[in-house]
N, C-alpha and C positions, 0 to 999 in steps of 0.2 A: 635851786632850784632845775639847774638841768641834772646835777645828779640826781635827783630825785626820780625825773623821769625815765632816766638812764636804766634806774632800778625799777622803774615800775612797767615800763611798754614790753620787756621781752615776756616775763611769767604773764601779760596778758594777752597778747597774741599765742601766748602756747595754751592758755585755757580754752580760748576762741577755736581754736584749730580741733583741741580735742572733744568739745561739745558739738561740733560741726560734723565730726568723725561720729560719734554718738548718733546723730539724730539720723543720719543718713543709713546708719546699721539697724537701728530699731524702727519698725515702720508704724508702730504706736505713738513715738513722740513724733514721727515726721508729721502725722496725720492731724496730731493735733497742734501741733508750733505751727506747721506752716501747712494751714489748710487750702489755702490756693495750690500750691503745687501737688495736693493730691488729687484736687478735682481734677487740673490738668493731666495729670497722668491717667485718672479714670477715662477719661473724654477720647485720650489717644489710643488706651488700650482696650477701649469699649468698642459700640458701633452706633452709626446716626440712625436714629429712629423717629416714627413719626407718628408712632402706634400710641401715645399719649392721646395726641390730636385727633385720631382717629375713634377711638373709643369714647371722646367726646360730641363729634358730630354722627358717627355712624346710625346710630340710633334712629337720628331723626330722619332719615332719610328711607322713602317708602317706595314701593313698587306700584304701578297704577296702569290697569287694564281698562281699557274703554272700548266699548261696541256699539256701533250704529248700522243702519241700514244705507245702502250704496245702490242707486238706480243706474244700469247699464243702460246706454241709450241705444244699443244696438239690438239687443233682444228687449228692451223696458220691462227689467226684471231686476227686482231686486235681491242683493247679496250682503250678507254680513260681513262687516270688516272689523277688525279687531286690531287696535291699537296698543303698542307697548310702551310705556315711560318709567319716569321714576318721576318724586316730588319730595320737598323738605318743609318739615313741620315749623311752621314759623311761631305758632301758639300753644299753649298746653290744652287749649279747648278746643284746638282740632281745624285751623284754619292751615292750610297747604299750599304751597305755591308752586307750578307745575309749568310746563311748557303748553300756548292756547293750541298748538299743531297737535297735541298728545288728546287732546278731548273736544277738538273740534267734530262739530255734529254726531258727537256721542250720546245715545240712547241711555245707557248704564254705563257708571263709570267703578270700577272695584279697585279699593284701597289695601294693600298688604302690608303690614308693619312687619318691621324684622323681628318682632319676638311671636310672629304667624296669625296674629289679631287681623281679620279680614272682614272690610265694611262694602257692604253689595251696595249702600243707597246712598253715595258721597253725593254732596250738594253740590254743583256749579254756583259760585255767589257772582262771577262776572270775568270778562276776558278782557284781552288789548290787543290787537292784531301787531299793533305797532311795535310793541316789545317781546310778542309771542310769549306772552304770559297768561297765564289762567290762575283764578283762585279757588281753591275746593272748602267745603267745611263737611268734617264727617260729626257724627255724635260721641263724643268721648270727652273724658277729662284726665287730667294728669297725664297728659302726653308728653315723652321726651322732647326737647324742643333743641335747634340747632343753636347753639351759640352764635352769640353776634355781638358787636364792638361798633356801632355807630361814628365812632374818632377815627376806625381805621381806612385808611387812605390806600390800597392797590398801589403798589409800584412796579415799574418793570424789572423783571428780576428775582421778584419774588416766588419762592418756591408755593407751589398749590397744588393740592390735591382733589382731583375729580370723584365724586362718589354718587353710585347708582347702579344698575341692573341691566347691564348692556348685553342684547341677545337672550334677553331671559337665564343668564347662567347664575345668577344668583348676585347678592351685591357684591361689588367690586372696586379697587381702590387702584386708581392710576395717577402717577406724578409727575410734574414738570413745573414750568416757574411761568409768569407773565409775561408775555412778549410783546405785547403792546397794549395801549390804554386809548379810550376815546374812539376807536374803529366806527366810522358813521357810512363809510362809503360802500360797504357791504349790504346795508339796508336800504328798504324802502322810504325810508322816512328819515330827516334830519333831526327828529326830533327821538332818535332813536341813539344809543352808545353801546357800543361793546367792548368786552375784555377778549384780546386774544392771548391763546397758550398752546403748550404744545404736549398738554396731557392729553391722552388719548380718551377721545369721546365718539360711540358709536351708537347704533341704534339700540334704544331702551336706558341711553344716558340720558335723555332729554328731560328737562325738567329735575332734574340731580343737583347735588350741592357742589359748588368750587369752594375749598376751603383752604386757609392756609395750613403752615405746619403746627400750628396750636389747633388747630378745629373751628378756627373763628370763618364764619361766613363770608365769603368774599363775591360770590356771583352765582347767579341761576343757570347752569349749562344748559346748550342748545345744540342739536346736531343737525337743526333745519339749514342754520346758515352755510354747513359745510356741504350739508347735499345738492344744495340747490343747483352748484356747479358740476353735479354728476361725471367729477372725474376723480381718478385716484389722488386725495391730497394726502402729504404725510407732514405730521408736526404743527398743524394747522388745525385750533378749534378756538370755538368761541362761547362765552357766557356774558347776561344781562348782568350787570353791576350790583349787588348788593344794595347802595343806596337810590339807583332807580328803581329795583324791583320794590323796594321800601316805600316810593311813592305810588308805585302803579297800586300796588296791595293797599293802602289807606285810602285810595279812592275809588277802588272797589269795593271795600267794605261801606265807604260812606255812599255811594251813589249806584253801585252795581254794575258801572261803566266808568271809562276815562275821561274826563272831559278836560279836553285841553283849548287853550286860548289861540286865537288865530287872526295876524295882521295881515297877510298875504304878501310877503318879501322875502329874501335873502340876500345874503351880502358877503364880503370879505374885508378882512382885518387890512387896514390901512394906517400908514405913518402919516407924520403932518404936511408930508408934500401930497398925499394922496395915490403914492404905490403901494403895491400889496405888500404885506409882510407873509416872508415864507419861512423865518425862523421864530425861536422862542426868545430871543432877546432883545429885538426891538421892540421899544415903547407902542403901544397901538394908539393912536390918535382918534380912530373911531371906527365904524362897520361901514363901509362903500355898499350902498344898495345897487344891486345888477339884475334884480329879476325881480322886478315887481309886478303882482297879479292885476290885469287892467280894471278888475271888479271887485279887489279886494277891498279891506276896509282902510289899509294903507293910503292908496291909491283914492279912494273915495273924500281922504280927510288930507289930500294936498300932496302928498309924498310923490316924489319921482325918482326915477333911475337917475344912480350917480349922486344923489344925496348922500352926505356922510353922516350918520347916526352919532352924534359925540355922548348925549346921555340920554338915560332911559328912565323915566320917575324919579329922578334927581340923582341918578346914580351913572359913573362913568361905565360906559362899555369896553369889554376887554376883548373877549370872541364873540363869533356869530353864534358858535354853540351855549354860551353863558346867556346873551339875550331871547334865542328861543325858549331856553329853560326859564326865563322868566316872565315870559309870554306864554309859553305852553301853562305855566302855573297859574295864570290870571284866570279869573272865571269870568266867562263869555259877559258883556254887558258893562264891564268894568271899562273907566277911561284910563289911558295913561296918557302922560306928556312925556313928547321929545323933544330933544334941543337936536337940531340939525347944521349943518354947513353946508352953504348953497353958493355959489359964485362969491365968495370970501367974506359972506355974512353968515351970521347966526341968527337961526329963525327957531320959535317955539311951533309944534304941532300936535293936537291932541288928537287923540286917536281912541275908537271905542272898539274894543275887543269881540272879536266873533268867535264863533267854535268852531273848531277843526274837525271837518268832516272825516270819519274815520270808514274805510272800506273795509267790508269784511270777507 
């Protein structure tokens, strides 16, 4: 047996060596026998491009002009004010999301598609000042629709592309990454949440699309939150996440406005000892109430400051944001049962949800 192996092994290695040389020397054989090596070589020799994603998403991003009358107090006369923005076609029959500040107080809204079609009678279905979103409708069919994926969750570090018409110079693509998620301190309401990115956003980008490298909608861009500081900001822009924009759009179609539940408290996550949690790793025991509206539904039902909410509607609470999201999506008039921890004892409190007043 040993003699047989000594006879067989040298020719085998010699044959493999010849085959390897032939494969390296003949590209056709290399691409068919070693497809993975061929793909890697193409990637290395070529260039990175987001062109395919842009081709999928760009036709669904439109330009919006709105015009309205503004009265100047000093002279008590009216002037025509025109606002420039962008919008995103969400359905093939003409529903378009944009920013509220783009169409606020508009007497006429004009929508211009990338193929040049112009609609001078766009209808304002509804708006939501809290998220700075508005929903338009144009009379058209078979429109290009922005690609969407309800299961996609943006993460810090994702590559994103902002599509819009900044400064009315024509549709423009800027590229960046998601810098942060869940930004709420920049808004006037805890019911809002923003994506932060470093893609350039300028006047005219407002209401445009933020997509990933595959052209999937990630959010609706907004230049308003950047402009409010009135300082020169570099590399910080914001967008309303698609998941939130989708909820707002559904409510605007159904009711013409966004109806949110309200209980009248804010809180912070705490551990089992009642100590505030400032990291992502400590298990959340509950939400410590630290700002109770003295005339709100929660106060009227018997809740107190420093109560710890452990469960809401039978579900364990995780973050204040999740709690507010659940309350905000509960129809006014609905009764929710809370399990709270107070002075070493667990209690149940039933609260009737009121409607959150929205300031325009």
